[in-house]
C-alpha positions as CSV (number, residue, x, y, z in Angstrom):
1,M,105.0,46.3,134.9
2,R,106.8,45.7,131.1
3,R,103.8,44.6,129.6
4,R,102.5,48.3,130.8
5,L,105.5,50.0,129.7
6,A,105.9,47.9,126.0
7,A,102.1,48.7,125.3
8,V,102.4,52.6,126.3
9,A,105.6,52.5,123.8
10,A,103.5,50.8,120.9
11,A,101.1,53.0,121.5
12,L,103.6,56.2,121.1
13,L,105.1,54.6,117.9
14,V,101.3,54.8,116.5
15,L,100.4,58.0,117.7
16,A,104.4,59.6,116.7
17,P,103.3,60.0,113.2
18,L,100.1,61.1,113.3
19,A,101.1,63.9,115.5
20,L,104.1,64.2,113.0
21,A,101.6,64.8,110.2
22,E,99.2,67.2,111.9
23,W,102.3,69.5,112.7
24,L,104.0,69.4,108.9
25,Q,100.3,70.2,107.5
26,P,99.5,73.9,106.4
27,D,98.1,76.3,109.0
28,A,94.5,76.9,109.1
29,S,93.9,79.3,106.7
30,Y,95.6,77.7,104.0
31,R,94.1,74.8,104.6
32,D,91.0,76.5,103.7
33,A,92.1,78.3,101.1
34,Q,93.1,74.5,99.7
35,F,89.7,73.6,100.4
36,L,88.1,76.0,98.7
37,L,90.0,75.2,95.9
38,R,88.5,71.7,95.6
39,Q,85.2,72.7,95.7
40,A,85.4,75.1,93.0
41,I,87.1,72.5,91.0
42,R,84.4,70.2,91.8
43,D,81.7,72.7,90.8
44,T,83.2,73.6,87.6
45,M,83.5,70.2,86.4
46,G,80.7,69.5,83.7
47,H,79.9,73.4,83.7
48,G,83.0,75.2,81.9
49,D,81.2,77.4,80.4
50,D,79.5,78.5,83.7
51,V,80.8,82.1,84.2
52,G,80.1,82.1,87.8
53,R,81.7,78.8,88.7
54,L,84.6,79.8,86.2
55,D,85.1,83.0,88.5
56,S,85.2,81.4,92.1
57,L,87.9,79.0,90.2
58,G,89.8,81.6,89.2
59,V,89.6,83.4,92.6
60,A,90.4,80.2,94.5
61,L,93.3,79.6,91.6
62,L,94.8,83.0,92.3
63,R,94.5,82.8,96.1
64,L,97.2,80.0,96.2
65,G,99.6,81.8,94.0
66,R,98.6,79.1,91.0
67,F,98.4,82.4,88.3
68,E,98.8,80.1,85.1
69,D,95.8,78.4,85.5
70,A,93.8,81.0,87.2
71,K,94.5,82.9,83.9
72,K,92.8,79.8,82.0
73,A,89.6,79.9,84.4
74,F,89.3,83.8,83.8
75,G,90.3,83.7,79.9
76,K,87.4,81.8,79.5
77,V,84.9,84.2,81.6
78,L,85.8,86.9,79.3
79,V,85.2,85.2,76.0
80,V,81.8,84.9,77.3
81,S,81.3,88.1,79.2
82,P,83.9,90.6,78.1
83,H,83.0,93.2,80.9
84,D,82.9,89.9,84.0
85,E,84.3,92.4,87.0
86,A,85.9,89.3,89.0
87,A,87.5,88.3,86.1
88,L,88.9,91.7,85.2
89,A,90.2,92.2,88.8
90,G,91.9,89.2,88.5
91,F,94.0,90.1,85.1
92,G,94.3,93.8,87.1
93,K,95.9,92.0,89.6
94,L,98.6,89.8,87.9
95,A,99.5,92.9,85.8
96,L,100.1,94.9,88.9
97,F,102.2,91.7,90.3
98,A,104.4,91.8,87.1
99,D,104.5,95.8,87.8
100,H,102.3,97.1,84.9
101,A,100.9,99.8,86.6
102,V,99.4,101.6,83.7
103,D,97.4,98.4,82.5
104,A,96.5,97.2,86.1
105,E,94.7,100.3,86.5
106,S,92.7,100.6,83.4
107,L,91.4,96.9,84.2
108,L,90.7,97.5,87.7
109,T,88.7,100.7,87.1
110,L,86.6,98.7,84.9
111,A,86.3,96.0,88.0
112,A,85.8,98.3,90.5
113,S,82.9,100.3,88.1
114,S,80.3,99.0,90.1
115,P,78.1,100.7,92.9
116,L,79.6,98.4,95.4
117,P,83.4,97.7,94.4
118,D,85.2,94.6,96.3
119,P,87.8,95.9,98.8
120,D,90.5,94.0,97.4
121,V,90.2,95.0,94.0
122,L,90.0,99.1,95.3
123,S,93.4,98.2,97.2
124,D,94.8,96.8,94.1
125,L,93.9,100.0,91.9
126,Y,95.1,102.1,95.1
127,A,98.4,100.5,94.6
128,A,98.7,100.8,90.7
129,R,97.8,104.2,91.2
130,L,100.6,104.7,93.7
131,R,102.7,103.0,91.8
132,Q,102.6,105.7,88.9
133,G,102.9,108.5,91.0
134,R,99.4,109.6,90.7
135,Y,99.1,111.1,94.2
136,A,95.9,113.2,93.8
137,A,93.9,110.0,92.4
138,A,95.0,107.7,95.2
139,A,94.0,110.3,97.9
140,T,90.6,110.0,96.6
141,L,90.4,105.9,97.1
142,A,92.6,106.2,100.5
143,P,89.4,106.3,102.7
144,Q,87.6,103.5,101.0
145,V,90.9,101.3,101.8
146,G,91.3,102.4,105.3
147,D,94.1,104.6,104.6
148,Q,92.3,107.9,105.1
149,G,94.9,109.0,107.7
150,R,97.6,109.4,104.2
151,V,95.4,111.4,102.3
152,P,97.2,115.1,103.5
153,L,100.5,113.8,102.7
154,L,99.1,112.3,99.1
155,E,97.6,115.3,98.5
156,Y,100.9,117.2,99.2
157,L,102.9,114.7,97.0
158,G,100.4,115.7,94.3
159,E,101.9,119.1,94.0
160,H,105.3,118.3,95.2
161,P,106.6,115.2,93.3
162,P,109.1,113.4,95.4
163,Y,112.5,112.0,95.1
164,R,113.9,114.4,93.3
165,V,117.2,113.7,91.9
166,T,119.3,117.0,91.4
167,T,122.8,115.1,90.6
168,E,124.1,113.6,87.4
169,R,125.7,110.9,87.8
170,D,126.4,107.8,86.2
171,L,126.9,106.0,89.2
172,G,126.7,106.6,92.8
173,K,128.6,104.7,95.7
174,A,127.7,104.8,99.1
175,P,130.1,102.2,101.5
176,W,128.2,100.6,104.5
177,S,129.7,101.2,108.2
178,M,128.6,97.3,108.8
179,S,127.0,94.4,107.0
180,Y,125.4,92.9,110.8
181,P,123.0,92.3,111.7
182,L,122.3,94.6,108.8
183,P,123.6,96.8,106.4
184,L,124.3,100.1,107.6
185,L,125.3,103.1,106.0
186,R,126.5,107.2,106.6
187,V,124.6,109.5,104.8
188,K,124.0,113.2,105.0
189,L,120.4,114.4,106.2
190,G,119.5,117.5,105.9
191,G,123.5,118.2,105.5
192,Q,124.2,116.1,108.7
193,S,126.0,112.9,109.0
194,V,124.0,110.2,110.1
195,L,124.2,106.3,110.0
196,M,120.6,104.6,108.5
197,A,120.0,101.1,108.0
198,L,118.7,99.5,104.5
199,D,115.6,97.9,103.9
200,T,114.2,96.1,100.8
201,G,110.9,95.6,103.0
202,T,109.4,99.2,103.8
203,N,108.2,101.6,101.1
204,D,109.6,105.7,102.2
205,L,112.5,106.5,104.4
206,I,111.7,106.1,108.2
207,V,112.9,108.7,110.4
208,D,113.6,109.2,114.1
209,P,112.1,112.6,115.2
210,T,115.4,114.3,116.7
211,Y,117.0,113.4,113.3
212,A,113.8,114.8,111.3
213,R,113.6,117.9,113.4
214,Q,117.6,118.3,112.5
215,A,116.7,117.8,109.0
216,D,114.5,120.3,108.8
217,A,111.7,118.1,107.9
218,K,108.1,119.3,106.6
219,E,105.3,118.1,108.9
220,I,102.4,116.7,107.4
221,A,99.3,116.9,109.6
222,A,98.7,112.9,109.1
223,R,99.4,109.2,110.6
224,S,98.7,106.3,109.2
225,L,100.0,102.7,109.4
226,I,103.1,101.7,107.5
227,F,104.7,98.2,106.7
228,W,108.2,97.2,108.1
229,D,109.5,94.2,109.4
230,G,106.7,92.0,108.7
231,N,104.1,94.4,110.7
232,R,102.4,97.7,110.6
233,I,103.3,100.2,112.7
234,A,101.8,103.6,112.9
235,V,103.9,106.6,111.6
236,Q,103.7,110.6,111.7
237,H,104.2,111.9,107.7
238,V,107.2,114.1,107.1
239,V,109.0,115.2,104.4
240,I,112.9,115.0,104.4
241,P,114.1,118.2,102.4
242,R,117.4,116.5,100.7
243,L,119.6,113.7,101.3
244,E,122.9,113.0,100.2
245,L,124.1,109.0,99.6
246,G,127.4,108.0,97.6
247,G,127.3,111.8,96.1
248,V,123.9,111.5,94.8
249,V,121.4,114.1,96.4
250,I,117.4,113.2,96.5
251,Q,115.1,115.7,97.6
252,D,111.7,115.9,99.1
253,L,111.4,112.7,100.6
254,P,108.3,111.3,102.2
255,A,109.1,109.6,105.2
256,G,107.5,108.1,107.9
257,E,108.3,109.7,111.7
258,V,108.6,107.5,114.6
259,S,111.2,106.3,117.8
260,L,114.1,104.1,116.8
261,R,115.5,104.7,119.7
262,Q,114.8,101.3,120.9
263,W,115.3,99.5,117.7
264,S,118.7,101.1,117.4
265,Q,119.7,100.2,120.8
266,Q,119.1,96.6,120.1
267,I,120.8,96.6,116.2
268,N,124.3,98.8,117.1
269,P,124.2,99.0,121.0
270,R,126.8,101.3,122.7
271,A,127.7,103.3,119.5
272,E,126.3,105.9,117.6
273,P,122.4,106.0,117.2
274,I,120.7,104.3,113.6
275,A,118.9,108.1,112.5
276,G,116.0,106.0,109.9
277,V,116.1,103.5,107.4
278,I,116.3,104.0,103.5
279,G,113.2,101.9,101.8
280,L,112.6,100.5,98.3
281,G,110.9,104.3,97.1
282,L,114.3,105.7,97.4
283,L,116.2,102.5,95.5
284,R,113.1,102.6,92.8
285,R,114.8,105.6,91.4
286,F,117.7,104.4,90.2
287,T,119.4,100.5,89.6
288,P,121.0,99.6,92.7
289,T,123.3,97.4,94.0
290,L,123.7,95.6,97.3
291,D,127.5,94.4,97.5
292,Y,127.6,92.1,100.4
293,V,131.4,91.1,99.0
294,K,132.6,95.2,99.2
295,M,129.9,96.7,101.4
296,A,128.6,99.4,99.6
297,L,125.6,100.5,98.0
298,E,125.6,101.4,94.5
299,L,123.0,103.6,92.6
300,R,122.9,103.4,88.9
301,K,120.4,106.0,86.7
302,P,117.7,104.6,86.0
303,G,117.0,102.4,82.8
304,A,120.9,102.0,82.8
305,T,121.9,98.3,82.0
306,Y,123.5,96.8,84.7
307,P,127.0,95.1,83.2
308,A,126.3,91.7,84.8
309,G,129.4,89.5,84.9
310,P,129.6,85.8,83.5
311,G,127.7,83.5,85.7
312,A,125.2,85.8,87.3
313,R,122.4,84.2,88.3
314,R,119.2,85.4,88.0
315,I,115.5,85.5,90.4
316,P,112.6,86.5,88.7
317,F,110.7,88.8,91.0
318,E,107.1,90.4,91.3
319,I,106.0,93.4,93.2
320,W,103.2,93.2,95.2
321,G,100.8,95.7,96.6
322,E,102.8,99.2,96.9
323,S,106.2,98.4,97.4
324,D,106.4,94.4,98.0
325,L,109.1,93.1,96.4
326,T,108.6,89.3,96.1
327,V,110.5,86.3,95.1
328,Y,109.5,82.4,95.5
329,A,111.2,80.3,97.9
330,S,111.2,76.7,98.9
331,L,112.1,75.9,102.9
332,N,113.2,72.3,103.4
333,S,112.3,71.2,99.9
334,G,108.6,72.1,100.4
335,R,106.0,74.2,98.6
336,K,106.7,77.4,96.5
337,M,106.2,80.2,98.9
338,A,105.9,84.2,98.1
339,T,108.2,85.5,100.1
340,I,109.3,89.2,100.6
341,V,112.9,90.0,100.1
342,A,113.6,92.4,103.5
343,S,117.2,93.3,103.5
344,G,116.9,95.4,106.6
345,L,115.6,92.2,109.1
346,A,118.3,91.9,111.7
347,G,120.5,88.8,111.5
348,C,118.8,86.5,109.9
349,G,118.2,84.9,106.4
350,I,114.9,84.1,106.5
351,A,111.6,85.0,108.7
352,A,108.4,83.2,108.9
353,P,105.4,83.1,110.8
354,V,105.7,79.8,113.6
355,D,103.2,78.2,111.4
356,V,104.6,78.4,108.4
357,L,107.7,77.6,109.6
358,G,106.5,74.0,111.6
359,E,105.4,73.2,107.9
360,V,108.3,72.5,106.9
361,G,109.7,71.2,110.4
362,V,111.2,74.2,112.0
363,K,110.4,75.5,115.0
364,P,112.2,77.2,118.3
365,G,113.7,75.4,120.9
366,K,112.9,76.2,124.2
367,M,116.2,77.8,124.8
368,S,116.0,79.9,121.7
369,K,117.7,83.2,121.5
370,V,114.8,85.7,121.6
371,L,114.8,89.3,119.5
372,H,112.9,92.1,120.1
373,G,112.6,93.1,116.2
374,A,111.7,96.7,115.0
375,A,107.9,96.1,114.6
376,S,108.2,93.9,117.9
377,V,109.7,96.7,120.0
378,L,106.4,99.1,118.8
379,Q,104.1,96.1,119.7
380,G,105.8,93.7,122.1
381,Q,105.6,90.4,119.9
382,P,109.2,88.8,120.4
383,W,110.9,86.5,117.6
384,A,112.5,83.4,118.7
385,A,115.6,81.9,116.3
386,V,115.7,79.3,113.9
387,T,117.7,77.3,111.6
388,V,116.1,76.2,108.5
389,P,118.2,73.6,107.3
390,T,117.6,74.6,103.1
391,V,116.2,77.7,101.3
392,T,115.7,77.6,97.2
393,V,115.3,81.0,96.1
394,G,115.6,80.2,92.1
395,P,119.4,78.7,91.4
396,L,120.2,79.5,94.9
397,V,120.4,76.9,97.6
398,R,121.3,78.2,101.1
399,T,121.9,75.4,104.0
400,K,121.7,76.1,107.8
401,V,120.0,79.3,107.1
402,K,119.9,81.4,110.0
403,G,115.9,82.5,110.6
404,W,113.1,84.2,112.9
405,A,109.8,82.3,113.9
406,G,107.5,85.1,114.5
407,A,108.7,88.0,112.6
408,L,105.8,88.3,110.1
409,D,102.5,88.9,111.1
410,D,99.8,86.3,110.3
411,A,97.6,89.3,109.3
412,E,100.4,89.9,106.5
413,M,100.0,86.5,104.9
414,W,96.3,87.5,102.8
415,R,97.0,91.3,102.9
416,C,97.3,91.4,98.9
417,G,94.7,88.7,98.5
418,V,97.4,85.9,97.5
419,R,98.6,84.0,100.5
420,R,102.7,84.6,100.7
421,D,104.8,83.4,103.5
422,A,108.1,84.7,104.7
423,M,111.0,87.8,104.5
424,L,113.8,87.1,103.1
425,S,116.6,88.5,104.4
426,H,120.2,89.8,103.9
427,D,122.0,86.9,105.3
428,F,120.7,84.8,102.5
429,F,122.7,86.8,100.2
430,K,126.1,87.1,102.0
431,D,129.3,86.8,100.0
432,Q,126.8,87.8,96.9
433,R,126.3,91.4,95.2
434,V,122.8,91.6,94.3
435,T,121.6,94.4,91.5
436,I,117.8,95.0,91.7
437,D,117.0,95.2,87.5
438,W,113.7,96.5,87.3
439,E,112.9,96.6,83.8
440,K,113.2,92.6,83.3
441,R,112.1,92.1,87.1
442,E,115.0,90.0,88.0
443,L,117.4,89.8,90.9
444,V,120.8,90.2,89.3
445,V,123.0,87.5,92.2
446,E,127.1,87.7,91.6
447,G,129.4,85.7,93.5
448,K,130.8,82.3,94.9
449,D,127.8,79.9,95.7
């Protein structure tokens, strides 16, 4: 018996490292992308002037976020073939990420000139037009990128420009009613005082139907999917005539109408219902500061120089797709991961698919607390609580960060044609002031470490 137990123990000692190594590997889709990159590198060796091989190499590098190396490959292509569609598309995507929407549209228009353009190129071109507010031009592309349901809204916005700021104030300041499990602030929606959440991880407003009716929202005969809390949800499109926060009045705000009752009960139980969510589309009209110390949202005139104090730390960001505010994070000193900044994820600082967290040695325990987040309330996919030992974003390092496993849907990881892995939320920035500097494409973070 002792010999048998000793043999079993020895076998476990051999197998344990193998099981751990398997567990800590990237997921299958990431490994596939790594394999394609290795194959492209091998095929390009000795064929440095072969346009087709260089295109394959550039695309493989781009998908894994190796942007500087991708630029070199695509740059070599354009020297030989100035109208190469793959290289133009690659540079167009990078211009889009850098928020140079005009340059991106120019490059992507050329890349999409073939009779059968790449769907990924059309998606980037669509995003570039939306970023510029060229809604009528975007409407012509919407059916080709699977966003047919949004066409009536885009046509309406083409004739009625949204987010019109009608008060001249150097600074608007809206105090929060609460900051946890996510920031809630009081606003006037159509003249009525209501609570709304603040979420940089979605684009336009999201409004509960009851409050949309009370605000005399204009219904648009259109339904489509929007990104919120790491997933896609179906909404009815409306336009809110007026919203006031911090003394600033904004008119004609596009919004997605969806029932928020269950989600509101989880976020703010036995208290006033949450009427809606303020997204990044509104914040882009200002230089915004999310003050987690004084619990307030500050809105400065667009282009205003933010008076950052001494010791301010700066985190570069990119804009992916239509409006995904993206930074780079490292979990447990692992690889660099593209991460969406989403201030409205309830009760956490970091969220990622189960496989991504497993790659860095983090997984839910058997007795983990479970939350039905905004998207999961509508789609039935609960999140499991985890604690990530370390999260590093630029100069900021946080330890024992609360997180949610499963809060970013697997389908979202490759949606922009480049791998992204996680979402960064408000708990990571607690005790800080976070200002979004659109001109420099930086998050300006102030406060004690």
